[in-house]
N, C-alpha and C positions, 0 to 999 in steps of 0.2 A: 789833550785827551778829550774825546767827544763825550756827549752826554750819554751815549749808549754804553760807555765803559763803566758806568756807575755800578754795574752788577759785579765788577771784579773786585770791589772793595771787600776786605776781609772782616767778617763779623766775628767778634770774640766769642769763643765757645765757653759756655758756663759749665762749671764742674759740679758734680754732685756725687754723693756716695751711695745713694739708694733711691729708687724711684718713689718710694713711699715717704721719704723725708723731704723737708723743705730744702731750699737752695742754701748750701753752706756759704759762709763768707770766705772771700779769697784771702790768701796770705798777703802781707804787705808787698812782697815782691811780685805778686801776680796781679796787682791792681792795674786795670786797663781803662783808659779814658775813652768812652764811646764817642764817635762823631755825632753831630747833631741829628743826621738822618737815622742813625742806629738808635739814638735815644727815642726817637719817635716810634721806630719799629718795635723796640723792646720796652716800651713804657708799661707801667704797672696799672693793672685794673683789678682792684682788690676783690671785687665781688664776682669776677668771672675768670676767664682764661689768663693765666700768668705766663707770658711768653718766655721769660727767662727760666722759670721753673720747669716748663714743659720741655725746653731744650735740654736742661740739666738731667731730667728724668730719662729722656731718650738716650743721651750720651752715656749716662751711668749704666744703663742696661747693656749698651754696646760694649762698654769696657768689661762688664762682668762676664758676658758671653765670650769675649776675647780671652779673658783670664782663664776661663774654663777650658777653652780650646788649647791654650798654651800649657796648662797643667797636664792635660791628657797627653799632649805631644811629648812633654818631658818624661812622663811615666812610661811611655812606649819606647823611649830611647831615641827619639827623632831629633833632628837638628832644629832648634827653636827658630833660628834665623831664616831657615828655608821653609818653614811651615806655611800652609795655606789656611790662615786663621779665618774663622767665620766671624764677620763683622755684621752686626745688625744693620748698620748703615747700608751695607751692600744688599742685604735681604729686603729692606724697605726702600731700595733704590736711592739711598742717600749717597752723596759724593763729597763728604767732608774731607778735611786734610788728612785724617787718619788713613783714608784709603790710599793716598799717595805713598805713605810709609809702608802699608801692607802690600801694595802692588796689585790691588784689585782693578779689574776692568770697570770703567765708570760709564754711567749712562747720562752724560750731559747732552741734552738735545736742544739746541737753539733752533729758532724758527725764523725763516725769512719768507716774505710774500711780495711778489712783484706783479703789477698790473692785474691784480685779482678782481675778477668780475663775475658776479653771480646772477644768473637768470632764472626766474621762477615763473609760476603761473599767475597771470593777472587776475583781477577781480572778475567774477562771473555773476550773472543775474540769477536771483533765486525767486521763484514764483511760488505762490501758495497753491497747493494741489487741490483740485476740485474733483467732484465725482466723475465728470466726463474724462478728466485726465487719468483717473485711476482705471477706468474702463479701457482707455486707449493704451495705457502702459501694460495692461494685462494681456491684451491681444498682440501687442507689438513687442513684447518682452524679448523674444529671440533676436529681433532686429537691434534693439537697444544694447543687448548683451554683446552681439557681434561688433557693434560700433564702438563700444567701450574698449574692446580688446585690440582693435586695429587703429582706433582713432587717437589713442594716447590721452593724456590729461586734457581736460577742458579748459577753456580760457585762452586768451592771447598771451604770448610771452611778455614778461615785464622784467626789466633790469633792476635788481634789488641793490646790488653793490656796484659802484662804478670805480674801477681802476684804483684799488687799494694797494698801498706799498708800506713796508715796514720791516723791522728787524728786531728780534727779541732774543737776548742771551739767556742761558740757563740761570736760574735763581732770581729772575725778575718777575714782577707782578705788573700787569697792564690793566688799568681801569678803562672799560669801554662805556662811554657815555653817549646818550642820545635820547631824543624824545621817543615815546612809543610809536612803533611803525617806521623808525628810521633805518632799521637793518641791523641792530645789535645782535639779535638772536641768530640771524642768518650768518653774520660774521663768525660768531662763536662756533656754530655748527660746522662751518667750512674749515676753520682752523683746526677743529678736532677731527677733521676728515669724515664728518657725517654729511655726505652729499646726496643721499638718496632722495631727499624731498625736493631737490631742485632739478630743473630741466637741463641746465648746463652750467658748468663752472669753468671759466677760462682763467689763464694766468699761471704763473709759476709759484708753487708753494713747496718749500724744501724744509725737511726736518733733519738737521745735522748733515746736509748734503744729499739726502735721500729724497727722491721725488714723491709726490703725494700718491701716485698710482702704486708704486712699489711699496710704499709705507703702509698703505691700506691692505695690500695683499699679504704681506709677510709680517707686519708689525702692528696689526690693527689694535691690539690691546694697549699699545703705548700711548695712544691719544684717546682721551675720555671727555665726554660732554655730560655735564650735570644739568638737567632741566630745572625749570623754575620750581616745580613742585617736588616735594620729597615723597616719592612713591616707594613704599616698602611693603612686604607682607606683614600685615598688622598683627597676625597671630604669633609670629616669632618674636622672641625676646631680642634685646640689643646684642647680647653675646652671641646668640645663634645667628643673627643676621651677619655679624662680622666674621664669625667662624666659617660661614659658607664662603665668603670672599677669600679668607686666608687659606682654606683648603684647596681652592682652585688656583691660587697664585703663589703659594709657598714654593721656594726654589728647590732645585734638585739636590743641592749640596747642603748637608746637615752636619752638626757636630757629631763626632764618633759616638759619644755616650748619650746622645739625645735623640728622642723620637720626634717625628713630625708633629704629633699631637702635643707633646710638651712644648715644642718651640712655638706653635700657634697659640697655646694658652698664655705663654709668657709675653708674646708680642701683643696679644689682645689686652692683657692687663696694662701694658704701657700705653697703648692707644687710648684706652678709657681714662687713664690717669692724665695723659697729656691734655685731653679735651675736657677734663673736669666732669666726666659723666660716669664715674665709677659706681655711684649709687644707683644707676639705672641698669646695671649689668643684667639682672634677672627680670626686668620690667619689659612687658611687651611693647613693641614700637607703637602700635595703634594707628588709628586714622580718624577720619571725621565721625565714624560710627562706633569704633571700639576705643575705649579709653586706654591711653598708654602714656608715653613720655610727652613732655611739653613740646611746643613748636621749636624752640631753640635747641632743646636736646635732640630732637629728631634731625635738625639741621646738622648738628655735630656728628650724629650717626652717619649721615651722608658724607661728611668730611672724612671720618675714619674709614668708611668703606672705600672712598677714593684713594686714601693712603694705602690701604691693603691691596688695591689693584695695581699699585706701583706704576701708574701711567706717567709718562714723561711730560706730556702736554695736557693740561687740565683747563677746561672751559666751564665756567659757572655762570648760569643765566639767571639774573635777578634773584640771587639766592637769599636776600634779606627781606623778601616780601613777607609781610605779616609778623615780622619780629619787632620787638621794642628796641629802643635805642641802645640799651645796655647789651642785650643779646646780639644785636647786629654788630656792635663793636667787638664782642667776644668772637663772633664768627670771622670778622676781618683779621683779628689777631691770630686766630687758628690757622687761617690761610697763610698768614705771614710766617707762622711757625713751620707749616708744611713746606712752603717754598724755600725758606732758609735752610732747613735741615736736609731736605731731599734735593735741593737745587733744581726745582721744577721750573717749567715755563707756564705761568699761570695767567689766564685771561678771565676777568670778572666784569659782568655788566650789572650796574646798580642804578635804580631810578631815584633813590633817595640815599645819599651818603653824607654823613656828618663829617666834620673836619677831622675828627679822630680816625675815622675810617679812611678818609682820603689820604691821610699822612702815611698809611701803610703801603701805598703803591709807589712804584718807581716811575712808571710812565702812564700816559693818558692817551686814549684814542677817542676823539670826538667825531661823531657821525651826524650829518644833517641830510635827511632824505636820501640816504644811500651814498652820500659824498663824504670823503675823508677830508675834514676841515682842520684837523690838528692831530699830530702824532709826535710826542716828545716827552721830555721830563715833566713829571707832575708838578714840581715846585715852580716851573716857569710858565705853566699854561695860562694862569690868570693874567700875568703881565703881557703875554702874547696877545690875548684878546683886548686888553687895554690899549696896546700899541696900534691895534686896528682902528680904534676910535670909539669903542664901547665905554660907557660910563661905569665906573666902579661902584658896586653896591656892597658896602662893608658888612651889612647885616646878613647877607647871603653867604652860605657856605660855598667853597670853591666849586664843588661838583654842581650845585644848583645854579651857580653863576654861569658856568660853562654851558650847561644845557640851556639856560635861559637866553644866552646869546644867539641860539639857533631858533628861538621862538619869536616870531614877529610881534606877538601880543605881550611879551614879557621883557624883552631887551630894551635898553635905554642907551642913547648915544651921548657921548661926552659933550660938554658945553661947546657950542660953536660948530658941532659936527651934525650931519644929517644922513639920511639914507642915500643921498646922492653921492657922498664922498666916503662912505663907509661900506665895506663889503657886507651885503645883506642877504642876498640869495644864496642857496647852496652852491651853485656854480661859482659865484664870486668868492665865497669863502674858501672853496677848494682851490681856486686859482691863486688866491692870496697866500695860502699855505705853501703851494708849490713854488712860490717866489720868495719864501722866507728862508732864514738860515737853518731852521729846523729840518726843512726838506733836504737841504744839501748835506747836513750832518747825517740824517737818516740814510740817504742814498750811499754816502761814503761808508757808513758802518755796515750796511747790507752787502756792499761789494767786498768789503774787507772780510766779512764772515764767509762769504762764498769762496773767496780766494783762499782763505785758510782751510776750508773743507777740501778744496781741490789739491792743495799742497800736501795735506795730511792724509789723503786717500790711501796711500801706500805706507803710511807711518803707523806702526802698531800702537803708538801712544797718541795718535790723533783722535779727535772727538768721534768721528764716524767709525773708525776701527774699534775704539773702545766700546762704543754702543753695540756694534755687531757682536763683539766677543762676549759682552755681558749678557746680551740677549740669548746667545748660544749656551752660556754656562747655566743660566737659570732654568732651562728646560729640564724636565725629568726624563727618566729612561723611556724608551720606545716612542719618543716624540720627534718627529721629523724637524729638520732645521727650517724648512719652508712653512711649517705649521705655525700659525700665529698664536696658538694656544700654548700654555705652559705645561699642562698635564695631558695625559693620554685620554682617548675617548672612553675607555673603561673607567678611569678615575672620575671623569665628569659624570658618567651615568650613575656611579655609586654615590657621588655627592648629591646629585639631584634626587635620587631615591631616598637618601637620608633626610633631605630637607622636606620632601613631600610627606614622609612618614611623621616627622615632627608636626607639620601643619595639620595632619589628620588627627593625631592623638591630642593635640592641644586645642583644637576647635571643638570644645565640649558642647557648645550650643548646637552646632550642626550635627554632632553625633547623636545627642538626645532627641533632636528634632527628627532626624531620619528614623531613629528607633520608634519614636512615638507615631510617626506617620505610617510606618510599616504595620505597627500593631493596630492602629485605627482602621487602615484599609483591610487588614485581615479580618477584623471583627465585622466590618460592614459587609465584606464579601461572604463571610461565613454565615451571616444572618440570613442571606438569601435562601439557604438550605435548611433553615430552622423549621421544625415541625412538618416537613414534607412527608407525604406517604411513601411507604417502602416500595410500592409498585406504581406503574402508570395506569392501572386498571381504574375505570370510572366507577365510583360508588353508585350502586343502584338504590 
């Protein structure tokens, strides 16, 4: 079994009776011994996110909703065995084992990329504008405007990523490491199908056997990119921010006795409880100027918002920036929870990752100046770099050590080794990786995944067919199959108007400022006519 098969291991589901309660102890017959990797992923962090408790709360709510659906079906005289039960795991894009029993269409989306090359705009010279330059630009503005329209982006083309290859199965987390400027953000954007900022993207990227072009056209919402900064509307509360996402992404199928508003409220409670931010429900999100939730809590709001979007492929760009060590670990565990429960394909780039964070990941992608110098299991990455001739630095975390091996000023060679017999340049490191066993295993796994997709193309139980069926089922009425949105245009307009109204009435400072400004302007304008004569006649 290859290293890429590690995602197929079964993680034990934790049982719970109610989301508001702690995780109950298992019966003696239910005791399950966790593998070593699962112990790392499900480790306890007393002061922050509890991975086991979060999974238990999520699964408990799913069972409760399923029981409600079963009870309603029994009362209506239907066949319980043939019912179409609503499982919360399906609503939030989860693909647990319970879906196999219920017969739901699953949204397992693996990702493969072959010879991926990204070309962007190279550096341009920036001059300090002077007064003669301003005069020249004023008179020649039509010429410059026409040139910008027909000339395209300025600067010479520059290759950002050189021939990347890899395969990631659903339920796996990939840690993307590299020095600033190495191309981590470009890779994350490309994998999430956010290609608008690049001049050209070459290579083959497939999502469950669907090409990147078709995936962007018909399933754009299934791949999401979370930028480094958490940008939200600061006036809205945490609950209102998440409710907006839930209203636009809730599925078309509901429980017979339940309204969409009731469903969204219950799912919102579970998300807040999973990420340990229930106490921030009615607190404004805030930003640098408006006081709101803390940085770590705002990051968890972004995680919950990504969960509500039900994207299959999630890319997180340096998401722990500005967080303390404890909050960063909570964030990594939250991603682990999201990936395990929803069987997502998750890519994360971090510039500083402790050992506890590193242990949450299944694979590592190491980038050096746009070259892929390692892609493989996280637990074997350090030994791979040691085998190349780099000296071990026990005091460094694995993530820092891997990144340091690509830095000429930080890396150290093993005793008796030097730069002459150790791959040191980006090209040499990339060539060494292509000659390693990890390259062969990755290529074999990628070919196996693509072969599976081709064989299962006409199989209703295949990964691609299941994804297409699930995407079709989640759309509401009056939404075309080719439309990448879940709700209709009218519903989107209503939701946007609702959010804009909330922003207007909750921004009391702007309201009072506008009222005060109008009153002051009225007084000043009115004072111009104070004590004016009634006629225009000149007094003699």
